[in-house]
LUMPA-509038 format. One record per residue (C-alpha): residue number from 1; residue in one letter; x, y, z; chain. Coordinates in pm, 1 decimal. Layout:
LUMPA-509038
  resi  resn         u         v         w  chain
   NUM     a         X         Y         Z      A
...
***
This chain:
LUMPA-509038
  resi  resn         u         v         w  chain
     1     m       3.2     -12.5     -13.4      A
     2     g     138.3     341.0    -100.6      A
     3     i     168.6     625.5     105.0      A
     4     e    -102.8     806.0     -93.5      A
     5     d    -340.3     513.6     -54.3      A
     6     y    -285.8     507.6     322.3      A
     7     s    -346.5     876.2     342.6      A
     8     k    -669.6     840.4     141.2      A
     9     e    -793.8     555.9     389.7      A
    10     n    -722.5     763.4     691.5      A
    11     e    -927.1    1046.0     542.4      A
    12     s   -1206.0     817.6     483.8      A
    13     n   -1211.1     684.9     832.2      A
    14     s   -1219.3    1033.2     963.2      A
    15     s   -1502.4    1131.1     750.3      A
    16     r   -1698.8     831.9     875.0      A
    17     k   -1616.3     919.7    1264.0      A
    18     d   -1726.9    1276.2    1189.1      A
    19     a   -2031.3    1166.2    1039.7      A
    20     y   -2108.3     926.5    1313.2      A
    21     h   -2050.7    1188.0    1592.4      A
    22     n   -2266.6    1438.0    1400.1      A
    23     v   -2558.8    1196.2    1384.2      A
    24     k   -2508.9    1106.8    1742.6      A
    25     n   -2494.0    1487.4    1838.1      A
    26     k   -2805.9    1552.2    1629.7      A
    27     s   -2990.2    1263.3    1767.9      A
    28     a   -2918.1    1384.6    2122.2      A
    29     g   -3005.3    1735.0    2040.2      A
    30     n   -3343.9    1598.2    1900.0      A
    31     n   -3408.7    1409.8    2214.8      A
    32     v   -3343.4    1710.4    2435.7      A
    33     q   -3570.3    1929.3    2217.8      A
    34     s   -3831.7    1648.0    2208.8      A
    35     a   -3813.1    1646.6    2592.1      A
    36     s   -3837.3    2018.2    2628.2      A
    37     s   -4141.5    2026.8    2378.8      A
    38     a   -4305.8    1765.2    2577.6      A
    39     r   -4255.2    1927.5    2897.5      A
    40     t   -4396.6    2259.2    2754.0      A
    41     n   -4704.8    2086.0    2610.8      A
    42     r   -4769.1    1910.5    2949.8      A
    43     k   -4727.3    2264.0    3121.1      A
    44     s   -4983.0    2417.6    2869.6      A
    45     a   -5213.3    2127.2    2902.6      A
    46     s   -5197.7    2165.7    3290.3      A
    47     r   -5247.4    2527.9    3260.3      A
    48     r   -5554.3    2494.4    3044.2      A
    49     k   -5682.6    2239.4    3275.4      A
    50     n   -5642.0    2458.7    3567.2      A
    51     y   -5817.2    2752.6    3384.3      A
    52     k   -6089.5    2521.7    3296.1      A
    53     q   -6132.7    2410.9    3664.8      A
    54     i   -6126.3    2763.3    3798.4      A
    55     f   -6400.4    2870.7    3556.5      A
    56     i   -6611.9    2547.5    3638.7      A
    57     l   -6563.9    2615.9    4017.2      A
    58     s   -6648.4    2994.3    3976.2      A
    59     f   -6967.8    2909.2    3793.1      A
    60     d   -7067.3    2649.7    4029.6      A
    61     a   -7002.5    2915.7    4326.0      A
    62     l   -7228.6    3177.2    4140.7      A
    63     r   -7501.2    2906.0    4069.6      A
    64     e   -7491.2    2787.4    4440.1      A
    65     r   -7577.3    3142.7    4551.5      A
    66     k   -7823.4    3233.2    4290.0      A
    67     a   -8026.9    3497.0    4450.8      A
    68     r   -7715.6    3691.9    4561.4      A
    69     s   -7535.5    3642.0    4242.3      A
    70     a   -7828.1    3756.3    4040.3      A
    71     l   -7865.5    4069.7    4256.8      A
    72     t   -7511.6    4156.2    4206.5      A
    73     i   -7530.3    4090.0    3841.8      A
    74     l   -7832.0    4309.9    3823.3      A
    75     m   -7655.7    4610.6    3964.6      A
    76     v   -7395.6    4573.3    3678.3      A
    77     v   -7691.5    4541.9    3432.3      A
    78     v   -7851.6    4863.4    3563.7      A
    79     g   -7528.5    5063.7    3550.8      A
    80     g   -7438.1    4948.7    3195.2      A
    81     a   -7794.4    4973.5    3067.0      A
    82     l   -7821.6    5314.6    3188.9      A
    83     m   -7505.6    5430.3    3035.9      A
    84     v   -7597.0    5269.8    2701.1      A
    85     a   -7952.3    5400.3    2700.5      A
    86     l   -7822.6    5772.0    2780.9      A
    87     n   -7547.9    5757.0    2533.6      A
    88     g   -7792.9    5638.5    2259.8      A
    89     m   -8072.2    5879.3    2341.1      A
    90     s   -7825.1    6152.0    2355.5      A
    91     a   -7673.0    6069.6    2017.0      A
    92     g   -8010.7    6052.3    1876.8      A
    93     q   -8104.8    6381.8    1998.5      A
    94     s   -7798.0    6526.4    1847.2      A
    95     a   -7887.2    6363.8    1514.0      A
    96     f   -8228.7    6479.5    1534.6      A
    97     m   -8136.1    6862.9    1605.8      A
    98     n   -7863.2    6828.4    1321.9      A
    99     k   -8130.2    6701.0    1079.9      A
   100     q   -8362.6    6992.1    1158.6      A
   101     m   -8094.5    7254.8    1119.2      A
   102     s   -7979.0    7091.2     778.6      A
   103     m   -8337.5    7186.5     651.5      A
   104     l   -8226.7    7555.9     678.8      A
   105     a   -8053.9    7732.8     385.7      A
   106     p   -7671.9    7761.6     455.3      A
   107     n   -7666.9    8126.5     358.7      A
   108     v   -7948.1    8270.0     589.8      A
   109     l   -7928.0    8486.2     904.0      A
   110     f   -8199.0    8567.0    1138.3      A
   111     v   -8230.9    8936.1    1238.3      A
   112     s   -8437.1    9048.0    1545.4      A
   113     s   -8491.4    9361.0    1729.6      A
   114     g   -8229.1    9336.6    2024.2      A
   115     q   -8030.9    9044.3    2142.7      A
   116     m   -8196.0    8699.4    2159.4      A
   117     n   -8146.7    8368.2    2340.6      A
   118     f   -8347.9    8038.3    2360.7      A
   119     r   -8589.7    8200.6    2600.9      A
   120     g   -8681.1    8491.5    2357.3      A
   121     p   -8567.0    8869.5    2354.7      A
   122     q   -8322.6    8987.9    2620.7      A
   123     g   -8504.4    9296.6    2755.8      A
   124     p   -8703.3    9551.6    2553.1      A
   125     p   -8611.3    9594.9    2175.1      A
   126     t   -8379.2    9884.8    2131.2      A
   127     i   -8434.6    9919.7    1754.7      A
   128     v   -8751.6    9884.7    1542.6      A
   129     l   -8742.3    9666.1    1246.3      A
   130     s   -8912.3    9886.8     989.6      A
   131     n   -8906.9    9920.5     609.2      A
   132     e   -8623.0   10165.7     638.8      A
   133     v   -8422.6    9885.0     812.4      A
   134     v   -8510.7    9646.5     558.2      A
   135     t   -8391.7    9879.8     272.6      A
   136     r   -8074.1    9953.8     432.7      A
   137     i   -7975.5    9591.2     506.1      A
   138     k   -8073.7    9508.2     159.1      A
   139     s   -7836.4    9769.5       7.5      A
   140     l   -7533.3    9590.9     168.6      A
   141     p   -7301.4    9456.4    -103.6      A
   142     f   -7323.4    9064.0     -28.0      A
   143     v   -7687.6    9058.5      56.2      A
   144     q   -7918.0    8868.7    -188.8      A
   145     e   -8252.0    8919.6     -32.1      A
   146     v   -8433.6    9051.0     287.5      A
   147     v   -8763.4    8877.5     398.5      A
   148     p   -8931.7    9062.4     685.2      A
   149     s   -9235.2    8891.1     875.0      A
   150     y   -9466.1    8927.4    1145.0      A
   151     q   -9516.2    8659.0    1394.3      A
   152     g   -9790.0    8569.4    1647.5      A
   153     q  -10043.4    8307.1    1787.7      A
   154     l  -10361.3    8240.0    1613.5      A
   155     q  -10656.2    8032.0    1719.0      A
   156     l  -10801.4    7839.7    1421.5      A
   157     n  -11157.3    7704.9    1407.6      A
   158     a  -11231.6    7457.2    1127.1      A
   159     q  -11581.7    7320.5    1153.8      A
   160     g  -11604.9    7339.7    1520.0      A
   161     n  -11255.4    7206.6    1584.4      A
   162     v  -11018.7    7443.9    1750.9      A
   163     l  -10632.2    7456.7    1734.7      A
   164     n  -10379.3    7710.8    1849.8      A
   165     a  -10104.9    7767.0    1582.4      A
   166     q   -9793.9    7967.5    1533.8      A
   167     i   -9856.6    8217.2    1261.4      A
   168     i   -9591.1    8374.4    1036.5      A
   169     a   -9708.1    8685.0     801.9      A
   170     m   -9437.6    8714.3     520.2      A
   171     d   -9411.4    8676.8     129.1      A
   172     p   -9513.9    8310.9     102.8      A
   173     q   -9298.5    8293.6    -217.2      A
   174     k   -8978.1    8375.4     -21.6      A
   175     i   -9019.0    8065.1     215.5      A
   176     y   -8801.3    7866.7     -24.2      A
   177     l   -8517.5    8104.5      63.1      A
   178     v   -8538.2    7965.2     425.6      A
   179     t   -8611.1    7601.1     337.6      A
   180     p   -8506.3    7518.6      -6.6      A
   181     s   -8625.8    7166.0       3.0      A
   182     l   -8976.0    7255.8     100.2      A
   183     q   -9235.2    7091.1     -85.4      A
   184     l   -9635.2    7121.7     -98.4      A
   185     v   -9884.2    6840.9    -109.6      A
   186     e  -10063.9    6765.5    -447.2      A
   187     g  -10323.9    7042.6    -531.7      A
   188     s  -10153.9    7314.5    -315.5      A
   189     s  -10057.9    7666.1    -462.7      A
   190     i   -9888.0    7971.9    -327.6      A
   191     q  -10104.1    8275.9    -372.0      A
   192     p   -9869.2    8584.7    -247.0      A
   193     n  -10121.3    8852.1    -330.8      A
   194     n  -10428.9    8690.5    -188.7      A
   195     p  -10511.6    8832.5     152.2      A
   196     t  -10716.4    8527.7     252.8      A
   197     a  -10479.1    8248.2     143.4      A
   198     m  -10313.2    8044.4     395.9      A
   199     l  -10052.2    7773.3     378.4      A
   200     v  -10043.2    7525.3     678.1      A
   201     g   -9761.0    7312.0     814.9      A
   202     d   -9801.3    6926.3     824.7      A
   203     s   -9853.5    6911.4    1182.3      A
   204     i  -10146.6    7166.7    1180.9      A
   205     a  -10320.6    7002.9     863.6      A
   206     n  -10257.1    6641.6    1029.9      A
   207     p  -10245.2    6671.8    1398.4      A
   208     p  -10044.2    6392.7    1546.5      A
   209     g  -10261.9    6126.4    1721.6      A
   210     k  -10591.0    6242.5    1524.8      A
   211     t  -10759.9    5997.8    1286.5      A
   212     t  -10873.5    6276.3    1050.2      A
   213     p  -10713.3    6594.3     905.5      A
   214     f  -10776.4    6912.3    1089.9      A
   215     v  -10780.1    7101.7     746.0      A
   216     s  -10745.6    7024.9     390.4      A
   217     t  -10680.2    7229.7      64.6      A
   218     g  -10960.1    7456.9     -33.5      A
   219     q  -11122.8    7448.7     318.5      A
   220     t  -11221.6    7773.6     480.9      A
   221     v  -11103.6    7827.8     851.7      A
   222     k  -11181.7    8103.4    1102.6      A
   223     g  -10870.2    8258.2    1266.8      A
   224     t  -10914.1    8451.8    1584.7      A
   225     f  -10639.3    8683.6    1721.1      A
   226     t  -10646.1    8797.6    2089.0      A
   227     y  -10461.9    9116.1    2163.7      A
   228     v  -10437.1    9394.0    2423.5      A
   229     e  -10542.2    9740.6    2305.1      A
   230     q  -10254.9    9985.3    2409.0      A
   231     n  -10475.5   10290.5    2485.1      A
   232     t  -10728.9   10119.6    2716.2      A
   233     g  -10547.3    9807.2    2827.9      A
   234     k  -10866.2    9583.3    2739.4      A
   235     t  -10817.9    9244.5    2570.7      A
   236     k  -10975.6    9220.4    2240.3      A
   237     e  -11043.8    8981.0    1968.4      A
   238     q  -11016.2    9026.1    1600.9      A
   239     s  -11130.4    8730.1    1360.3      A
   240     k  -11067.5    8659.4     994.0      A
   241     s  -11167.7    8392.0     750.2      A
   242     f  -10891.2    8225.3     556.5      A
   243     v  -10889.5    7967.9     268.5      A
   244     i  -10623.2    7704.5     272.9      A
   245     s  -10456.5    7741.9     -38.4      A
   246     g  -10177.1    7460.8      32.0      A
   247     v  -10039.5    7215.3     285.8      A
   248     i   -9666.5    7186.0     339.5      A
   249     q   -9519.7    6842.6     333.0      A
   250     p   -9326.3    6737.0     646.7      A
   251     t   -8994.6    6931.1     664.3      A
   252     g   -8838.3    6798.4     989.2      A
   253     n   -8839.0    7142.6    1099.5      A
   254     n   -9078.0    7194.8    1377.5      A
   255     f   -9090.5    7551.5    1364.6      A
   256     i   -9229.4    7526.4     994.2      A
   257     d   -9425.6    7212.6    1056.4      A
   258     r   -9626.2    7381.7    1345.9      A
   259     s   -9691.7    7697.1    1174.6      A
   260     v   -9924.0    7867.9     921.1      A
   261     i   -9813.5    8135.8     666.8      A
   262     i  -10035.9    8424.2     563.9      A
   263     n   -9973.4    8739.0     353.3      A
   264     e   -9748.6    9011.0     503.3      A
   265     a  -10003.5    9289.6     464.3      A
   266     t  -10271.2    9080.1     627.6      A
   267     g  -10046.9    8992.4     922.9      A
   268     n   -9978.3    9360.6     967.2      A
   269     s  -10352.7    9457.9     989.1      A
   270     l  -10449.6    9153.5    1175.8      A
   271     f  -10173.2    9193.9    1448.5      A
   272     h  -10189.5    9558.0    1464.3      A
   273     k   -9814.1    9588.1    1403.4      A
   274     s   -9802.2    9929.7    1231.0      A
   275     g   -9518.2    9832.3    1020.4      A
   276     k   -9301.0    9696.2    1287.9      A
   277     y   -9147.9    9357.5    1198.0      A
   278     d   -9078.0    9086.2    1435.0      A
   279     q   -8813.4    8931.0    1231.9      A
   280     m   -8617.1    8946.0     917.2      A
   281     v   -8447.1    8657.9     717.8      A
   282     v   -8149.4    8787.0     543.0      A
   283     a   -8007.8    8572.9     281.6      A
   284     a   -7639.2    8617.0     168.9      A
   285     l   -7510.8    8563.5    -178.0      A
   286     s   -7357.9    8243.9     -58.6      A
   287     g   -7289.2    8037.1     262.0      A
   288     d   -6927.5    8147.4     273.6      A
   289     l   -7022.8    8519.9     287.2      A
   290     v   -7262.6    8461.5     598.8      A
   291     a   -7009.1    8573.5     865.5      A
   292     t   -6921.0    8886.1     635.9      A
   293     v   -7288.7    8987.8     607.8      A
   294     q   -7335.2    8933.8     982.2      A
   295     g   -7028.8    9169.3    1052.7      A
   296     e   -7176.5    9440.4     831.5      A
   297     i   -7522.6    9435.2    1007.5      A
   298     t   -7347.8    9449.6    1343.0      A
   299     g   -7134.9    9713.5    1223.6      A
   300     l   -7435.0    9923.7    1129.5      A
   301     y   -7635.5    9867.4    1443.1      A
   302     g   -7410.7    9732.4    1706.9      A
   303     t   -7566.7    9524.1    1988.9      A
   304     n   -7895.0    9715.4    1927.4      A
   305     i   -7992.6    9430.2    1686.1      A
   306     g   -7977.3    9061.0    1723.3      A
   307     v   -7809.9    8839.4    1446.3      A
   308     t   -7821.6    8461.8    1448.3      A
   309     t   -7691.0    8209.8    1215.5      A
   310     p   -7786.9    7832.4    1167.0      A
   311     k   -7425.4    7764.0    1250.2      A
   312     a   -7431.5    7962.0    1567.2      A
   313     i   -7760.7    7786.4    1669.0      A
   314     s   -7609.5    7451.6    1606.1      A
   315     q   -7287.0    7522.1    1802.3      A
   316     t   -7506.1    7659.9    2099.4      A
   317     i   -7725.0    7340.2    2085.1      A
   318     q   -7398.3    7122.7    2070.3      A
   319     r   -7251.8    7315.3    2357.2      A
   320     f   -7580.4    7241.3    2564.1      A
   321     q   -7593.7    6891.2    2462.3      A
   322     s   -7212.1    6833.0    2556.8      A
   323     g   -7283.8    6960.9    2904.2      A
   324     n   -7607.1    6745.7    2933.0      A
   325     n   -7417.4    6442.8    2800.9      A
   326     a   -7147.8    6478.9    3068.2      A
   327     f   -7409.7    6498.3    3343.5      A
   328     t   -7600.8    6189.4    3206.6      A
   329     i   -7294.3    5981.8    3173.5      A
   330     a   -7184.9    6090.5    3534.9      A
   331     i   -7500.0    5945.1    3666.8      A
   332     a   -7461.2    5617.8    3471.4      A
   333     f   -7096.0    5586.2    3597.9      A
   334     i   -7210.5    5628.5    3953.4      A
   335     a   -7460.7    5356.8    3897.3      A
   336     l   -7175.7    5146.5    3761.8      A
   337     l   -6987.1    5228.1    4090.8      A
   338     v   -7290.3    5122.8    4291.9      A
   339     g   -7267.4    4784.9    4099.1      A
   340     a   -6887.2    4767.7    4170.1      A
   341     v   -6960.3    4809.3    4549.7      A
   342     g   -7215.4    4526.1    4523.9      A
   343     i   -6954.0    4287.2    4373.9      A
   344     i   -6703.6    4370.5    4660.8      A
   345     t   -6968.5    4290.1    4912.3      A
   346     t   -7096.3    3973.5    4750.7      A
   347     l   -6734.9    3837.5    4698.4      A
   348     y   -6619.2    3956.5    5043.1      A
   349     t   -6911.4    3781.9    5205.3      A
   350     s   -6838.2    3468.1    4994.3      A
   351     v   -6491.6    3455.2    5125.2      A
   352     s   -6629.8    3454.6    5473.5      A
   353     e   -6869.7    3187.0    5412.5      A
   354     r   -6627.3    2953.2    5215.5      A
   355     t   -6323.1    2978.5    5453.5      A
   356     k   -6322.0    2602.6    5531.1      A
   357     e   -6359.9    2538.3    5162.1      A
   358     i   -6042.6    2764.9    5095.7      A
   359     g   -5859.3    2581.7    5364.4      A
   360     t   -5940.2    2235.1    5243.4      A
   361     m   -5820.8    2337.3    4884.2      A
   362     k   -5496.6    2472.4    5020.9      A
   363     a   -5459.5    2166.6    5230.2      A
   364     i   -5481.9    1934.4    4941.3      A
   365     g   -5227.6    2142.9    4729.7      A
   366     a   -5391.3    2450.1    4580.9      A
   367     k   -5173.4    2733.5    4570.4      A
   368     s   -5248.7    3099.0    4672.2      A
   369     r   -5246.1    3188.4    4302.1      A
   370     f   -5515.8    2939.5    4217.8      A
   371     i   -5743.3    3073.1    4500.8      A
   372     l   -5673.1    3423.1    4373.7      A
   373     m   -5761.5    3344.6    4019.0      A
   374     l   -6078.9    3161.7    4159.7      A
   375     f   -6229.4    3474.8    4306.5      A
   376     l   -6105.3    3679.0    4028.2      A
   377     s   -6295.2    3467.7    3768.7      A
   378     e   -6611.8    3487.8    3984.9      A
   379     a   -6579.7    3880.0    3949.5      A
   380     l   -6504.5    3827.4    3568.6      A
   381     l   -6813.0    3612.6    3513.6      A
   382     i   -7026.1    3862.1    3688.9      A
   383     g   -6893.0    4134.4    3484.2      A
   384     i   -6926.1    3967.4    3144.8      A
   385     i   -7271.7    3857.8    3213.7      A
   386     g   -7395.2    4193.6    3359.5      A
   387     a   -7215.3    4388.9    3096.2      A
   388     s   -7357.1    4178.3    2800.6      A
   389     v   -7726.7    4192.7    2936.7      A
   390     g   -7676.0    4557.1    3014.6      A
   391     l   -7597.9    4628.1    2657.9      A
   392     i   -7916.8    4460.6    2527.0      A
   393     t   -8116.7    4599.1    2799.2      A
   394     g   -7992.4    4950.3    2747.8      A
   395     m   -8051.5    4955.2    2381.1      A
   396     g   -8417.0    4803.0    2421.7      A
   397     g   -8488.9    5043.7    2705.5      A
   398     a   -8376.6    5349.6    2466.3      A
   399     y   -8604.1    5241.0    2205.6      A
   400     l   -8878.9    5194.7    2446.3      A
   401     l   -8844.4    5527.8    2600.3      A
   402     t   -8831.7    5695.9    2263.7      A
   403     t   -9113.8    5510.4    2118.1      A
   404     g   -9335.2    5344.5    2358.6      A
   405     f   -9358.9    5667.2    2569.0      A
   406     a   -9321.5    5917.8    2298.4      A
   407     p   -9560.4    6235.7    2352.7      A
   408     r   -9835.9    6263.4    2127.8      A
   409     g   -9816.2    6638.1    2102.9      A
   410     p   -9766.8    6852.2    1805.5      A
   411     g   -9499.7    6745.3    1557.1      A
   412     t   -9438.4    6619.6    1201.7      A
   413     g   -9721.1    6389.3    1132.6      A
   414     g   -9557.7    6208.4     837.6      A
   415     g   -9830.8    6358.3     614.0      A
   416     q  -10101.0    6125.8     714.0      A
   417     p  -10374.9    6169.7     974.3      A
   418     g  -10311.0    5996.3    1304.0      A
   419     a   -9943.9    5966.6    1258.5      A
   420     p   -9745.7    5985.4    1583.4      A
   421     a   -9530.7    6279.7    1673.4      A
   422     p   -9172.7    6286.9    1580.8      A
   423     q   -8952.2    6081.7    1790.7      A
   424     i   -8579.6    6098.8    1859.1      A
   425     n   -8460.0    5774.9    1768.2      A
   426     p   -8156.2    5657.6    1962.8      A
   427     v   -7841.5    5621.5    1785.6      A
   428     f   -7583.8    5361.5    1903.1      A
   429     v   -7219.7    5351.0    1789.0      A
   430     a   -7027.1    5034.6    1814.1      A
   431     n   -6714.9    5193.6    1957.2      A
   432     q   -6927.7    5325.0    2253.5      A
   433     l   -7104.2    5021.5    2310.7      A
   434     l   -6767.6    4843.3    2323.1      A
   435     n   -6637.6    5122.4    2558.2      A
   436     v   -6917.3    5048.7    2808.8      A
   437     w   -6873.6    4677.2    2792.1      A
   438     i   -6506.4    4702.5    2871.7      A
   439     l   -6579.3    4955.9    3153.3      A
   440     s   -6829.1    4722.8    3306.3      A
   441     v   -6609.6    4425.5    3299.4      A
   442     t   -6295.8    4622.1    3417.6      A
   443     l   -6487.6    4768.6    3723.8      A
   444     s   -6601.2    4413.0    3802.5      A
   445     i   -6260.5    4262.8    3787.6      A
   446     a   -6119.5    4551.7    3986.0      A
   447     s   -6389.2    4496.5    4249.4      A
   448     g   -6299.1    4154.1    4292.4      A
   449     i   -5939.1    4218.7    4351.1      A
   450     f   -5956.3    4276.5    4730.8      A
   451     p   -6187.5    3982.9    4821.4      A
   452     a   -5960.0    3757.6    4598.4      A
   453     w   -5650.9    3876.0    4757.6      A
   454     k   -5801.3    3827.9    5110.4      A
   455     a   -5882.8    3460.2    5025.4      A
   456     a   -5557.3    3388.3    4878.5      A
   457     r   -5385.0    3500.9    5190.1      A
   458     l   -5590.3    3275.2    5418.1      A
   459     s   -5361.5    3028.5    5594.6      A
   460     p   -5489.9    2653.6    5559.2      A
   461     l   -5453.7    2584.1    5931.4      A
   462     e   -5634.4    2904.8    6027.1      A
   463     a   -5898.2    2848.2    5768.2      A
   464     l   -5961.1    2481.3    5880.6      A
   465     r   -5994.2    2585.6    6256.7      A
   466     r   -6284.4    2813.1    6177.5      A
***
């Protein structure tokens, strides 16, 4: 055998040895990895088994104390349901108001004599809205139209049926400047030069809750206005007959739906206004110029005149609703806290009653962590059940309050006799519902921490001696 052959044989033997050691090491590594994986699987299975046992024991504990558990869950249900219902009704109210405001043209301003708020004029008027004021405002560069009006209350008598209505005396053709989407029922017509013509809103023509219409197109009604004579101070009445020239379809704006519209000159005579207007609607050339027109009007008359825009009305309503929402949510949160106190009381009493049971579990090997998780899982089950039922109850309660107990007073009757009054349908947002659910469950778990900690700290010997 040559030196080269001997060298090749040694190299071959060395390669076989290395391969053998590699296989052996790999096999050993696989065995160690398999053993580690098996231990991990056993721990995972054991952990799942413990969690299953914990929830079974927790559910059995709640079921054994049915009355107490039901009352505790009811506290969580009440708090969660109250928060859901109030949130839904508040959101529905905001949507309802926004819908009404959206019916108004975006380029209009409402001008009155003196500053106004939701309760009416603040103090006596400091300026008289006359034709001179109308002409001056109409001459401003960015003003498209000025529509003056008289306003008052009128008692309508239609074939013995009596109804009080808000009356607006203006050029009826200009109503489209205020509400561009306004439509009339079939057979209606606008007669601006007819002193006896009257347009009626849907809630006047079809009063909510009534099975027959109050008036219809072509019908004659008698309007009676009551006023106090300035010279004598005596209360007097003045009556005038009108013919219904048209009925306005529901607009969603209660001010229009609950009003009747007559000729401007007729209103001046009937109300004894002597040319002193109650309000003017100013239409800017575009919605972007509303602020400019408002500044021009206040620049002319200062604080002696009140100027309001739909945007300002919406902002005021939103601020009011924000404060109202914060108040109602605070009430609902207090109700949830009451439920949390109920959970603490229930679980703490349960710890006292189950002292021997806890001692027995610890004596046979249950760890403090197991006891802690046992009572926390009871609080978790209470929270999950109470929060879930609370969401359903709150949504149902909100619909019941807004539909079942909705007032049958004046409102948009939907164009049909006997239609119910407009209702503020609740609006539920998925994100808000989830937040309420999480809050209810979190408060429940937090309420169970102290009783669970108290149970976990019990000594087996001390517990068995009791």
